[in-house]
C-alpha positions as CSV (number, residue, x, y, z in Angstrom):
1,M,29.1,-2.3,-20.0
2,A,26.0,-4.1,-18.9
3,I,23.4,-2.7,-16.5
4,Q,22.7,-4.9,-13.4
5,R,19.2,-4.5,-11.9
6,F,18.1,-5.4,-8.4
7,H,14.6,-6.3,-7.1
8,V,13.1,-5.9,-10.6
9,G,9.3,-5.3,-10.6
10,A,6.8,-4.6,-13.3
11,R,7.0,-0.9,-12.9
12,M,10.5,-0.3,-11.5
13,S,13.7,-1.8,-10.1
14,E,14.9,-0.9,-6.5
15,A,18.4,-0.4,-7.8
16,A,20.5,-0.4,-10.9
17,V,24.3,-0.5,-11.3
18,H,26.2,0.7,-14.3
19,N,29.8,1.5,-14.8
20,G,30.5,1.4,-11.0
21,V,27.7,3.7,-10.1
22,V,24.7,2.6,-8.0
23,Y,21.3,4.3,-8.6
24,L,18.6,3.6,-6.0
25,S,14.9,4.3,-6.5
26,G,13.3,6.6,-4.0
27,Q,12.9,4.7,-0.7
28,V,9.9,5.1,1.6
29,A,9.1,3.7,5.0
30,E,7.7,0.2,5.4
31,D,5.5,1.5,8.2
32,P,4.0,4.8,7.1
33,S,2.1,5.2,10.4
34,R,5.3,6.3,12.1
35,D,6.3,9.9,12.6
36,V,8.9,11.5,10.3
37,G,11.8,10.4,12.5
38,G,10.6,6.8,12.5
39,Q,10.0,6.9,8.8
40,T,13.4,8.4,8.2
41,R,15.1,5.6,10.2
42,Q,13.3,3.0,8.2
43,V,14.2,4.6,4.9
44,L,17.9,4.9,5.9
45,A,18.0,1.3,6.9
46,A,16.5,0.3,3.5
47,I,19.2,2.4,1.8
48,D,21.9,0.7,3.9
49,K,20.5,-2.7,2.8
50,L,20.3,-1.9,-0.9
51,L,23.7,-0.3,-0.9
52,G,25.2,-3.4,0.7
53,E,23.5,-5.6,-1.9
54,T,25.0,-3.6,-4.8
55,G,28.5,-3.5,-3.4
56,S,28.4,0.0,-1.9
57,D,27.8,1.7,1.4
58,K,26.9,5.1,2.8
59,T,30.5,6.3,2.7
60,Q,30.2,6.1,-1.1
61,L,27.3,8.5,-1.6
62,L,27.6,10.8,-4.6
63,Q,24.3,12.6,-4.4
64,V,21.1,12.5,-2.3
65,T,17.7,13.9,-2.9
66,I,15.2,14.0,0.0
67,F,11.5,14.6,-0.5
68,L,9.5,15.7,2.5
69,A,5.7,15.9,2.4
70,D,6.0,18.8,4.8
71,I,9.1,20.9,4.9
72,G,8.2,21.7,8.5
73,D,9.6,18.2,9.2
74,F,13.1,19.2,8.0
75,S,14.7,19.4,11.5
76,A,13.2,16.1,12.6
77,M,14.4,14.3,9.5
78,N,17.8,15.9,9.8
79,A,18.1,14.7,13.4
80,E,18.0,11.1,12.0
81,W,20.1,11.9,9.0
82,D,22.9,13.4,11.1
83,K,23.1,10.3,13.2
84,W,23.3,8.1,10.1
85,V,25.7,9.8,7.7
86,P,29.4,9.3,8.6
87,A,31.4,12.4,9.4
88,G,33.6,13.4,6.5
89,H,31.3,11.5,4.0
90,T,28.4,14.0,3.7
91,P,27.3,14.0,0.1
92,P,25.9,16.8,-2.0
93,R,22.2,16.8,-1.1
94,A,19.0,18.6,-1.9
95,T,15.8,18.5,0.2
96,V,12.5,19.6,-1.2
97,E,8.9,19.6,-0.2
98,S,6.8,17.4,-2.4
99,K,3.5,15.5,-2.6
100,L,4.5,11.9,-2.2
101,A,2.9,8.7,-3.7
102,R,0.8,8.0,-0.6
103,P,-0.5,10.6,1.8
104,A,0.9,8.6,4.8
105,Y,4.5,8.9,3.5
106,K,6.4,11.7,5.2
107,V,9.8,11.2,3.6
108,E,11.3,9.6,0.5
109,I,15.0,9.5,-0.2
110,K,16.8,8.8,-3.5
111,V,20.5,8.2,-3.7
112,I,23.3,7.7,-6.2
113,A,26.5,6.1,-4.9
114,A,29.8,4.7,-6.1
115,Q,30.6,1.0,-5.7
116,K,33.5,0.2,-3.4
């Protein structure tokens, strides 16, 4: 079965689909000047958009990894996550503290989902 790639760049693709599974690259905020809540909302909106383009949505999440620049932001990030993820569709998830690609980034989220 072929691999379908979305938003292909020189270094990476934003998403790939293989055998009915959607793999998104780590998503970060478009406006990193926002606080962790604002960045999380932007990241989740970007995930919604990419999942839609690949024939999936947030009810189809198989696994999520969340990277926080400061684990002290865990509660603020979760406040946005809890509003976004549908009840009954919470995926397996890990959250870790990590140095991110740019110092201004506070959160990066990577997901794997099934196609609908």
